[in-house]
N, C-alpha and C positions, 0 to 999 in steps of 0.2 A: 503493499500500500503506501503511495506516495502522496506526500502532503506538499500542496503548492503553496510556498510562502510569497502572497500577494504582497504588494508596499503596504495596502491597507492593515493586512493581519499583523505584519513586520511592526508596524507604527503602533498598532494597538497594543502588542505586547511589551513594547519598548514603553509605552505611556502607562499601561498599568503597573510595570516594574518602577518607573520614576516614582508614582505615587505610593508604592508600598514601601519604597526605600524612604522617603520624606515621613511615613507614618510609623515606621517601626525601627529604623537605625537609631541605637543609642547615640546621644548628643545632638545628630542631625534633626530628630523629631523634637527636642525641647527647643532647639535653636528655631527652626521653622514654626514651630505653634506660637512663639512668642511674637512673630512678626504680624504686621498689620495686614487686614485683609487683602488689601490692594496690592501690595508687595508679594504677598503671596501668589497672587493671581498672575502677578508680572513675570515671577520667577519660574512658575510653571509654564506660561504662555511661551516664556522664551526659550525654556529647554524643549518643549514639544515642537517649536518652529525649528529649533536646530536640528532636533531628531528628524523632522520632514526634509529638511535640506541634504542632511547625511544619506538618507535613503534615496533622494533624487540624484546624487552625484554617484552614489553606488549604481544605480540604474543606468545613469549616463556613461559611467566607465565600464558598463559590462560584469561588474562585479555579481550584481543581483539580475537574474534573468526575468523578464516578465514577456507575457505573451503578445501584450500590446503597448504600443508606444506611451511613453508617461508625459501628458499634455499639462497643461498648467490648471486645466479643471481636475484631471486626476490628481495632481500634487495637494490641491485644496482639499480633496476627499482623505488623502492620507493625513492631511493635518485634523481634518474633523474626525476621524477613526480614532487617533490619538488623544485627541481631546475627549470625546467621550468616555473612551475606556479609562482615560485617566481620571477623571470626574468620577465616573462610576464607582471605581476601585477606591479611591480616598473616600468618598461618603459611605462606602460599605465596610470598612475596616474600623472597629471600634479605636478610639485615640487610648493610647498607654497613658497611665497615671501621671507619670511625671510632666507628659506632654499637655495633659489636661491642667495641670498645676501651673504650668507656664503661662498658658492662655488665661487662666483665671487671674494671675498676678498682672499680665499686661492690661487686661480688661479694668482692674484695679488702679493701675497707674494712669490711665486714659480717661477715667472720671474724673 
């Protein structure tokens, strides 16, 4: 059985992995939880855009084989797939206790 790794599937897996790292990796999770919501969104969007560009370059240079050409419209669907799976994973994973405490501390400081 051969699994075809489409650019969308690869971006989705990387997006979910990034979300998982920021939610559960010690040190990173507390730092990330203490950030403002706008900053967190910017970091995630930047990493997902970088992931999309890397996938585009891999396809362009023939490292990742695809059955149809990677147009700009398809690049946008790759970014969309990465974003959807990233946010779904981040929402589904319960926060760790230290990350929850860092977020509460941030909320107290901003009031």
